[in-house]
Z-matrix of the N, CA and C atoms (Angstrom, degrees):
N
C 1 1.445
C 2 1.519 1 106.97
N 3 1.319 2 115.65 1 130.27
C 4 1.495 3 118.87 2 -179.70
C 5 1.496 4 110.19 3 -81.55
N 6 1.352 5 112.06 4 160.08
C 7 1.465 6 119.90 5 178.69
C 8 1.508 7 108.35 6 -133.13
N 9 1.343 8 117.49 7 129.79
C 10 1.447 9 120.30 8 179.44
C 11 1.527 10 106.16 9 -101.65
N 12 1.320 11 114.61 10 125.32
C 13 1.471 12 121.57 11 177.42
C 14 1.476 13 108.38 12 -109.72
N 15 1.279 14 118.79 13 125.17
C 16 1.470 15 123.37 14 177.31
C 17 1.492 16 109.56 15 -86.09
N 18 1.354 17 115.02 16 114.22
C 19 1.459 18 122.03 17 178.90
C 20 1.482 19 110.00 18 -103.67
N 21 1.342 20 116.39 19 148.48
C 22 1.424 21 122.08 20 -178.26
C 23 1.559 22 111.31 21 -64.26
N 24 1.332 23 114.44 22 -45.33
C 25 1.468 24 119.32 23 -174.91
C 26 1.523 25 114.31 24 -82.71
N 27 1.350 26 118.32 25 -34.09
C 28 1.439 27 119.94 26 -173.07
C 29 1.516 28 114.52 27 -111.11
N 30 1.301 29 118.62 28 -0.88
C 31 1.460 30 120.31 29 -172.31
C 32 1.521 31 112.52 30 74.06
N 33 1.315 32 118.29 31 -156.21
C 34 1.463 33 119.33 32 -179.85
C 35 1.514 34 110.42 33 -71.51
N 36 1.324 35 115.15 34 134.55
C 37 1.469 36 123.03 35 175.80
C 38 1.502 37 107.31 36 -122.62
N 39 1.323 38 118.83 37 126.84
C 40 1.428 39 123.41 38 -174.70
C 41 1.573 40 111.82 39 -98.86
N 42 1.332 41 113.89 40 113.78
C 43 1.433 42 122.43 41 178.19
C 44 1.474 43 111.14 42 -94.82
N 45 1.354 44 115.98 43 153.90
C 46 1.458 45 121.54 44 175.21
C 47 1.555 46 106.97 45 -79.75
N 48 1.348 47 113.73 46 -158.40
C 49 1.425 48 118.78 47 -174.28
C 50 1.529 49 114.49 48 -90.66
N 51 1.313 50 121.08 49 4.09
C 52 1.445 51 123.81 50 -174.03
C 53 1.542 52 109.44 51 -120.61
N 54 1.326 53 116.04 52 129.22
C 55 1.449 54 123.23 53 176.25
C 56 1.503 55 108.47 54 -143.20
N 57 1.320 56 117.36 55 147.84
C 58 1.429 57 121.68 56 -179.24
C 59 1.518 58 109.81 57 -134.66
N 60 1.301 59 116.10 58 147.06
C 61 1.474 60 123.97 59 179.64
C 62 1.522 61 111.91 60 -127.92
N 63 1.319 62 115.92 61 132.87
C 64 1.457 63 120.73 62 171.74
C 65 1.480 64 105.68 63 -134.72
N 66 1.332 65 117.27 64 108.45
C 67 1.441 66 122.23 65 -177.66
C 68 1.517 67 109.21 66 70.31
N 69 1.355 68 117.53 67 -120.66
C 70 1.443 69 123.52 68 177.92
C 71 1.507 70 112.07 69 -97.42
N 72 1.298 71 118.38 70 -0.69
C 73 1.489 72 123.03 71 -177.34
C 74 1.548 73 109.64 72 -95.59
N 75 1.345 74 115.89 73 122.02
C 76 1.453 75 121.00 74 175.29
C 77 1.523 76 108.03 75 -124.50
N 78 1.302 77 114.71 76 126.76
C 79 1.482 78 119.33 77 178.14
C 80 1.539 79 106.09 78 -125.66
N 81 1.331 80 116.43 79 162.27
C 82 1.425 81 123.15 80 179.97
C 83 1.535 82 111.63 81 -151.45
N 84 1.319 83 113.37 82 162.11
C 85 1.484 84 119.40 83 178.38
C 86 1.516 85 106.31 84 -83.40
N 87 1.345 86 116.76 85 130.00
C 88 1.498 87 119.03 86 174.28
C 89 1.508 88 107.25 87 -74.68
N 90 1.319 89 113.89 88 147.79
C 91 1.504 90 118.20 89 179.39
C 92 1.557 91 110.49 90 -61.16
N 93 1.317 92 117.97 91 -31.59
C 94 1.438 93 120.17 92 -177.77
C 95 1.518 94 112.35 93 -91.83
N 96 1.334 95 117.01 94 8.36
C 97 1.452 96 121.17 95 -179.96
C 98 1.527 97 111.60 96 106.11
N 99 1.259 98 117.34 97 149.79
C 100 1.512 99 120.44 98 179.02
C 101 1.542 100 109.61 99 98.30
N 102 1.345 101 111.57 100 171.84
C 103 1.470 102 119.18 101 -179.47
C 104 1.501 103 109.03 102 -127.58
N 105 1.333 104 116.35 103 140.07
C 106 1.470 105 121.42 104 -178.91
C 107 1.499 106 109.33 105 -145.59
N 108 1.362 107 111.90 106 161.60
C 109 1.480 108 118.87 107 173.17
C 110 1.508 109 105.94 108 -77.22
N 111 1.315 110 116.76 109 163.30
C 112 1.455 111 120.10 110 -177.20
C 113 1.585 112 112.09 111 -67.92
N 114 1.323 113 115.97 112 -15.73
C 115 1.424 114 118.87 113 176.31
C 116 1.534 115 112.88 114 -81.51
N 117 1.330 116 117.47 115 -4.13
C 118 1.457 117 123.55 116 175.80
C 119 1.530 118 112.69 117 104.38
N 120 1.316 119 119.21 118 -17.86
C 121 1.481 120 118.49 119 178.26
C 122 1.484 121 112.12 120 -68.54
N 123 1.292 122 116.51 121 142.38
C 124 1.504 123 120.00 122 -178.90
C 125 1.577 124 106.99 123 -73.57
N 126 1.333 125 115.21 124 150.77
C 127 1.434 126 121.19 125 175.48
C 128 1.522 127 107.07 126 -64.11
N 129 1.358 128 115.44 127 131.38
C 130 1.453 129 119.36 128 -170.43
C 131 1.570 130 112.75 129 -102.83
N 132 1.325 131 117.02 130 -7.63
C 133 1.463 132 116.92 131 179.88
C 134 1.512 133 113.09 132 -148.86
N 135 1.292 134 115.02 133 153.14
C 136 1.434 135 123.44 134 179.33
C 137 1.535 136 109.95 135 -62.82
N 138 1.309 137 116.21 136 -36.13
C 139 1.452 138 122.41 137 -179.59
C 140 1.547 139 112.51 138 -59.52
N 141 1.310 140 117.51 139 -34.66
C 142 1.422 141 120.83 140 179.69
C 143 1.593 142 108.95 141 -65.01
N 144 1.283 143 114.02 142 -42.97
C 145 1.489 144 118.34 143 178.47
C 146 1.536 145 110.64 144 -61.38
N 147 1.340 146 115.03 145 -45.00
C 148 1.474 147 119.09 146 -179.90
C 149 1.516 148 112.12 147 -63.55
N 150 1.327 149 115.85 148 -40.57
C 151 1.454 150 122.45 149 -178.58
C 152 1.554 151 113.49 150 -67.90
N 153 1.311 152 116.01 151 -37.08
C 154 1.486 153 119.86 152 -173.03
C 155 1.502 154 115.25 153 -94.53
N 156 1.366 155 115.90 154 -31.11
C 157 1.491 156 117.08 155 -173.19
C 158 1.538 157 105.83 156 -99.56
N 159 1.307 158 118.11 157 129.76
C 160 1.487 159 122.54 158 177.69
C 161 1.524 160 110.01 159 -64.65
N 162 1.309 161 115.42 160 155.79
C 163 1.511 162 121.79 161 175.78
C 164 1.489 163 109.34 162 -56.18
N 165 1.295 164 117.78 163 141.87
C 166 1.478 165 122.74 164 177.85
C 167 1.497 166 110.54 165 140.31
N 168 1.310 167 116.27 166 -167.79
C 169 1.476 168 121.06 167 -174.65
C 170 1.561 169 112.61 168 -61.62
N 171 1.328 170 116.98 169 -33.01
C 172 1.502 171 119.24 170 178.50
C 173 1.521 172 110.87 171 -62.76
N 174 1.329 173 116.42 172 -44.23
C 175 1.458 174 120.48 173 179.67
C 176 1.496 175 110.20 174 -66.18
N 177 1.321 176 117.45 175 -43.08
C 178 1.493 177 120.28 176 179.39
C 179 1.516 178 108.21 177 -58.60
N 180 1.323 179 118.13 178 -46.17
C 181 1.461 180 121.84 179 179.10
C 182 1.511 181 112.47 180 -61.14
N 183 1.350 182 117.53 181 -41.87
C 184 1.426 183 123.70 182 -179.77
C 185 1.536 184 110.97 183 -65.01
N 186 1.325 185 117.49 184 -44.78
C 187 1.467 186 121.87 185 178.18
C 188 1.504 187 111.02 186 -65.88
N 189 1.338 188 118.76 187 -36.30
C 190 1.439 189 121.98 188 178.47
C 191 1.563 190 107.44 189 -65.78
N 192 1.303 191 117.12 190 -42.51
C 193 1.496 192 119.82 191 176.54
C 194 1.509 193 109.56 192 -59.22
N 195 1.344 194 118.28 193 -43.69
C 196 1.454 195 122.26 194 -176.32
C 197 1.504 196 109.84 195 -60.86
N 198 1.355 197 115.99 196 -43.41
C 199 1.443 198 121.67 197 -175.52
C 200 1.551 199 110.44 198 -67.08
N 201 1.312 200 116.78 199 -32.80
C 202 1.461 201 122.38 200 -173.54
C 203 1.517 202 116.08 201 -109.68
N 204 1.308 203 117.50 202 6.26
C 205 1.417 204 120.04 203 -172.16
C 206 1.569 205 115.07 204 -64.98
N 207 1.311 206 114.63 205 -27.68
C 208 1.472 207 118.83 206 -177.96
C 209 1.520 208 112.33 207 -97.54
N 210 1.319 209 115.84 208 -1.07
C 211 1.438 210 120.08 209 -179.78
C 212 1.529 211 108.96 210 -91.87
N 213 1.340 212 116.32 211 135.42
C 214 1.449 213 118.47 212 177.66
C 215 1.508 214 109.64 213 -83.60
N 216 1.291 215 117.41 214 126.78
C 217 1.456 216 122.55 215 -177.17
C 218 1.546 217 105.21 216 -88.11
N 219 1.325 218 119.33 217 124.70
C 220 1.461 219 122.45 218 -177.17
C 221 1.552 220 112.08 219 -62.23
N 222 1.345 221 118.10 220 -32.58
C 223 1.448 222 119.33 221 -178.66
C 224 1.549 223 112.69 222 -80.41
N 225 1.303 224 115.14 223 -10.27
C 226 1.471 225 118.77 224 178.29
C 227 1.505 226 109.87 225 -107.51
N 228 1.308 227 116.75 226 99.50
C 229 1.465 228 120.86 227 -179.15
C 230 1.512 229 106.74 228 -89.07
N 231 1.314 230 116.31 229 114.76
C 232 1.483 231 121.68 230 -177.39
C 233 1.537 232 106.88 231 -85.15
N 234 1.301 233 114.01 232 142.65
C 235 1.499 234 120.82 233 173.75
C 236 1.536 235 104.09 234 -73.95
N 237 1.322 236 114.44 235 131.37
C 238 1.450 237 119.48 236 177.95
C 239 1.497 238 110.67 237 -73.41
N 240 1.327 239 115.99 238 142.52
C 241 1.471 240 122.30 239 172.62
C 242 1.491 241 106.75 240 -108.43
N 243 1.349 242 117.11 241 134.37
C 244 1.452 243 122.32 242 -176.99
C 245 1.552 244 108.82 243 -122.67
N 246 1.297 245 113.36 244 156.44
C 247 1.470 246 120.91 245 175.06
C 248 1.552 247 106.82 246 -95.11
N 249 1.284 248 117.94 247 124.33
C 250 1.432 249 123.30 248 -176.89
C 251 1.539 250 109.82 249 -85.39
N 252 1.331 251 120.65 250 166.02
C 253 1.443 252 120.11 251 -177.07
C 254 1.551 253 115.47 252 -63.66
N 255 1.370 254 116.87 253 -18.76
C 256 1.449 255 117.41 254 176.41
C 257 1.521 256 112.31 255 -93.16
N 258 1.361 257 115.81 256 20.87
C 259 1.488 258 124.26 257 179.78
C 260 1.514 259 113.30 258 62.21
N 261 1.333 260 116.05 259 28.08
C 262 1.472 261 120.90 260 172.50
C 263 1.496 262 106.70 261 -103.15
N 264 1.393 263 117.02 262 170.26
C 265 1.413 264 122.22 263 -177.70
C 266 1.538 265 108.43 264 -117.10
N 267 1.315 266 113.43 265 149.15
C 268 1.491 267 118.72 266 176.73
C 269 1.553 268 106.58 267 -158.75
N 270 1.317 269 114.96 268 164.24
C 271 1.466 270 118.20 269 170.81
C 272 1.507 271 109.98 270 -69.50
N 273 1.279 272 116.36 271 160.29
C 274 1.429 273 122.39 272 -172.98
C 275 1.558 274 109.91 273 -62.00
N 276 1.317 275 115.64 274 -31.10
C 277 1.494 276 118.78 275 179.26
C 278 1.521 277 112.67 276 -79.50
N 279 1.332 278 118.79 277 0.58
C 280 1.431 279 123.29 278 178.15
C 281 1.519 280 114.75 279 97.33
N 282 1.280 281 119.28 280 -10.36
C 283 1.448 282 121.59 281 -179.43
C 284 1.529 283 110.33 282 -69.70
N 285 1.334 284 114.51 283 147.70
C 286 1.503 285 116.40 284 -173.78
C 287 1.577 286 111.62 285 -76.76
N 288 1.286 287 114.56 286 158.09
C 289 1.501 288 121.45 287 172.24
C 290 1.508 289 107.01 288 -75.74
N 291 1.314 290 119.05 289 118.93
C 292 1.475 291 121.46 290 -178.56
C 293 1.488 292 114.86 291 -101.51
N 294 1.339 293 120.54 292 -11.09
C 295 1.425 294 122.51 293 -175.51
C 296 1.492 295 110.28 294 -147.47
N 297 1.347 296 117.27 295 145.57
C 298 1.451 297 120.90 296 174.20
C 299 1.523 298 111.08 297 -64.67
N 300 1.332 299 118.32 298 -23.60
C 301 1.429 300 121.95 299 179.39
C 302 1.527 301 110.03 300 -63.45
N 303 1.341 302 118.80 301 -34.34
C 304 1.444 303 120.37 302 175.35
C 305 1.515 304 112.79 303 -57.07
N 306 1.368 305 112.76 304 -44.54
C 307 1.462 306 117.16 305 179.13
C 308 1.525 307 112.29 306 -69.26
N 309 1.311 308 116.84 307 -41.47
C 310 1.451 309 121.50 308 -179.49
C 311 1.537 310 110.48 309 -61.51
N 312 1.297 311 117.22 310 -37.38
C 313 1.488 312 119.32 311 177.84
C 314 1.496 313 115.12 312 -78.43
N 315 1.320 314 116.86 313 -22.32
C 316 1.490 315 119.61 314 -178.55
C 317 1.491 316 113.13 315 -86.64
N 318 1.344 317 115.07 316 -49.45
C 319 1.498 318 119.00 317 -174.52
C 320 1.520 319 108.40 318 -91.25
N 321 1.318 320 117.29 319 143.02
C 322 1.397 321 122.54 320 170.70
C 323 1.512 322 110.48 321 -76.93
N 324 1.357 323 116.39 322 167.16
C 325 1.454 324 119.73 323 177.74
C 326 1.512 325 110.81 324 -54.58
N 327 1.312 326 118.35 325 140.00
C 328 1.438 327 122.81 326 176.40
C 329 1.476 328 114.47 327 143.21
N 330 1.311 329 115.15 328 -167.06
C 331 1.507 330 121.49 329 -174.38
C 332 1.525 331 110.83 330 -66.67
N 333 1.294 332 119.18 331 -35.58
C 334 1.493 333 120.23 332 179.85
C 335 1.516 334 109.93 333 -63.23
N 336 1.289 335 117.52 334 -44.56
C 337 1.477 336 120.98 335 179.12
C 338 1.558 337 109.63 336 -63.96
N 339 1.295 338 117.06 337 -43.94
C 340 1.508 339 120.73 338 -178.67
C 341 1.503 340 107.71 339 -62.64
N 342 1.311 341 119.51 340 -44.53
C 343 1.504 342 122.00 341 -179.03
C 344 1.498 343 108.90 342 -63.09
N 345 1.341 344 116.13 343 -45.04
C 346 1.514 345 117.65 344 -179.14
C 347 1.486 346 111.96 345 -63.19
N 348 1.290 347 118.37 346 -41.90
C 349 1.478 348 122.90 347 179.76
C 350 1.540 349 110.86 348 -64.40
N 351 1.337 350 116.99 349 -44.34
C 352 1.438 351 120.12 350 177.10
C 353 1.532 352 110.89 351 -59.50
N 354 1.352 353 116.53 352 -43.22
C 355 1.480 354 118.49 353 176.10
C 356 1.471 355 111.43 354 -59.50
N 357 1.373 356 116.69 355 -43.68
C 358 1.469 357 120.70 356 -176.77
C 359 1.491 358 111.92 357 -63.05
N 360 1.342 359 118.24 358 -39.94
C 361 1.473 360 121.69 359 177.51
C 362 1.536 361 109.05 360 -61.09
N 363 1.351 362 117.98 361 -45.23
C 364 1.479 363 120.55 362 179.19
C 365 1.512 364 109.74 363 -67.29
N 366 1.333 365 117.43 364 -35.68
C 367 1.472 366 119.57 365 179.15
C 368 1.502 367 111.92 366 -64.21
N 369 1.337 368 117.06 367 -40.07
C 370 1.475 369 120.49 368 175.60
C 371 1.514 370 113.04 369 -59.99
N 372 1.348 371 117.33 370 -41.37
C 373 1.444 372 121.39 371 177.42
C 374 1.580 373 109.32 372 -64.19
N 375 1.320 374 115.60 373 -44.81
C 376 1.441 375 120.19 374 177.09
C 377 1.529 376 113.35 375 -58.93
N 378 1.312 377 115.27 376 -44.75
C 379 1.488 378 118.63 377 179.57
C 380 1.527 379 110.88 378 -62.45
N 381 1.356 380 116.87 379 -39.28
C 382 1.397 381 120.99 380 179.24
C 383 1.512 382 112.00 381 -66.65
N 384 1.325 383 118.96 382 -38.04
C 385 1.454 384 124.33 383 177.39
C 386 1.526 385 110.24 384 -64.23
N 387 1.324 386 115.23 385 -42.04
C 388 1.504 387 119.63 386 -178.54
C 389 1.503 388 106.96 387 -65.87
N 390 1.344 389 118.72 388 -43.14
C 391 1.463 390 120.27 389 179.94
C 392 1.538 391 112.09 390 -62.29
N 393 1.340 392 115.32 391 -41.69
C 394 1.473 393 118.41 392 179.87
C 395 1.485 394 109.57 393 -67.79
N 396 1.314 395 119.93 394 -34.82
C 397 1.482 396 121.37 395 179.99
C 398 1.518 397 109.09 396 -70.41
N 399 1.305 398 118.49 397 -37.19
C 400 1.489 399 120.21 398 176.10
C 401 1.491 400 111.52 399 -61.97
N 402 1.365 401 115.22 400 -45.74
C 403 1.512 402 120.72 401 179.15
C 404 1.515 403 109.40 402 -63.08
N 405 1.268 404 117.07 403 -43.38
C 406 1.482 405 120.89 404 -176.03
C 407 1.550 406 109.26 405 -67.15
N 408 1.312 407 115.96 406 -42.34
C 409 1.465 408 120.12 407 179.69
C 410 1.532 409 110.90 408 -66.11
N 411 1.325 410 117.48 409 -44.08
C 412 1.431 411 120.50 410 176.49
C 413 1.496 412 112.94 411 -60.32
N 414 1.338 413 116.76 412 -40.39
C 415 1.435 414 121.17 413 176.77
C 416 1.519 415 112.54 414 -64.87
N 417 1.333 416 115.94 415 -40.19
C 418 1.480 417 118.56 416 179.54
C 419 1.497 418 112.36 417 -66.39
N 420 1.343 419 116.04 418 -38.78
C 421 1.487 420 120.41 419 179.17
C 422 1.601 421 108.41 420 -66.10
N 423 1.301 422 115.62 421 -43.74
C 424 1.446 423 119.90 422 178.97
C 425 1.518 424 110.10 423 -59.72
N 426 1.324 425 118.84 424 -42.34
C 427 1.475 426 122.34 425 -179.32
C 428 1.556 427 108.76 426 -62.50
N 429 1.323 428 117.27 427 -43.94
C 430 1.464 429 121.35 428 -179.39
C 431 1.505 430 110.08 429 -63.43
N 432 1.329 431 116.50 430 -43.64
C 433 1.456 432 117.72 431 -178.95
C 434 1.503 433 113.72 432 -68.95
N 435 1.349 434 116.60 433 -33.69
C 436 1.487 435 118.65 434 176.74
C 437 1.501 436 109.29 435 -70.99
N 438 1.329 437 118.76 436 -39.34
C 439 1.482 438 120.27 437 -176.78
C 440 1.536 439 110.32 438 -71.71
N 441 1.364 440 117.51 439 -35.58
C 442 1.455 441 118.85 440 -176.89
C 443 1.512 442 108.60 441 -129.64
N 444 1.331 443 118.85 442 83.71
C 445 1.447 444 119.28 443 176.77
C 446 1.494 445 114.34 444 -59.72
N 447 1.330 446 116.59 445 -25.60
C 448 1.443 447 119.34 446 178.01
C 449 1.467 448 112.38 447 -70.22
N 450 1.345 449 117.06 448 -25.90
C 451 1.473 450 120.36 449 177.25
C 452 1.493 451 112.32 450 -63.97
N 453 1.262 452 119.56 451 -36.89
C 454 1.491 453 124.25 452 178.08
C 455 1.556 454 106.75 453 -65.19
N 456 1.315 455 115.23 454 -47.66
C 457 1.433 456 120.04 455 -176.31
C 458 1.567 457 109.31 456 -64.84
N 459 1.316 458 118.49 457 -42.05
C 460 1.430 459 122.86 458 177.77
C 461 1.521 460 110.97 459 -62.31
N 462 1.348 461 117.03 460 -40.61
C 463 1.470 462 119.95 461 -179.23
C 464 1.546 463 109.40 462 -66.81
N 465 1.304 464 115.54 463 -41.75
C 466 1.484 465 120.96 464 178.45
C 467 1.517 466 109.52 465 -61.17
N 468 1.318 467 117.35 466 -48.65
C 469 1.512 468 122.21 467 -178.51
C 470 1.514 469 109.73 468 -63.33
N 471 1.327 470 119.46 469 -36.98
C 472 1.462 471 120.33 470 177.08
C 473 1.507 472 112.04 471 -66.37
N 474 1.268 473 116.04 472 -41.39
C 475 1.491 474 120.19 473 179.03
C 476 1.472 475 110.05 474 -66.22
N 477 1.351 476 121.92 475 -37.66
C 478 1.445 477 124.28 476 178.07
C 479 1.538 478 110.86 477 -69.74
N 480 1.312 479 117.43 478 -33.32
C 481 1.463 480 122.53 479 179.72
C 482 1.546 481 110.25 480 -68.36
N 483 1.310 482 114.44 481 -39.12
C 484 1.469 483 117.82 482 177.15
C 485 1.498 484 114.01 483 -69.31
N 486 1.347 485 115.82 484 -33.50
C 487 1.461 486 121.05 485 -178.79
C 488 1.538 487 110.07 486 -76.84
N 489 1.307 488 119.90 487 -29.85
C 490 1.439 489 124.29 488 -174.27
C 491 1.559 490 109.43 489 -71.88
N 492 1.270 491 116.07 490 135.52
C 493 1.493 492 118.10 491 179.19
C 494 1.572 493 109.56 492 -70.21
N 495 1.349 494 113.31 493 146.52
C 496 1.431 495 116.89 494 176.83
C 497 1.482 496 111.23 495 -75.30
N 498 1.263 497 118.43 496 134.47
C 499 1.425 498 122.95 497 179.20
C 500 1.553 499 107.41 498 -123.76
N 501 1.292 500 114.40 499 120.93
C 502 1.443 501 117.76 500 175.57
C 503 1.491 502 112.24 501 -101.45
N 504 1.317 503 116.56 502 133.20
C 505 1.435 504 121.12 503 -178.92
C 506 1.531 505 107.21 504 -105.98
N 507 1.296 506 115.63 505 124.49
C 508 1.469 507 119.27 506 179.80
C 509 1.552 508 108.76 507 -127.89
N 510 1.331 509 114.98 508 152.17
C 511 1.474 510 117.11 509 -179.08
C 512 1.483 511 109.89 510 -107.81
């Protein structure tokens, strides 16, 4: 079962069902692949994996991921992420980025990843504000229509009058 952790810097990060803790360090498997700290930062060294994950198949899998994380797998075609003219990010086909995991899996560690994750966190706030504005506006309109049923009728009649062709009657 996956777990979504809302981080301040990266927004929601989706982890798989496995997490390990050693002292104050907690790491987990991302649902899209890879290993990250619970704050959203990617694991930066092989030693962290060895220190946190007990010996066994989980450690073998983690070390295999570490050895191959920067290699492009020919059978895994990744959707390209592009920067749009307004400095936002989207997939090459124009579909929006829905998860920080998409960015974590696409960009390697570094400034590009940090910039993309900061944009995503701001984008989530913007999306929430837009949604709240829609709900608020819809509620305001509903209140006006309930309070003044004649206002809806008047608006409808005005729209019909503008759409109707003008006919002049002359004798």
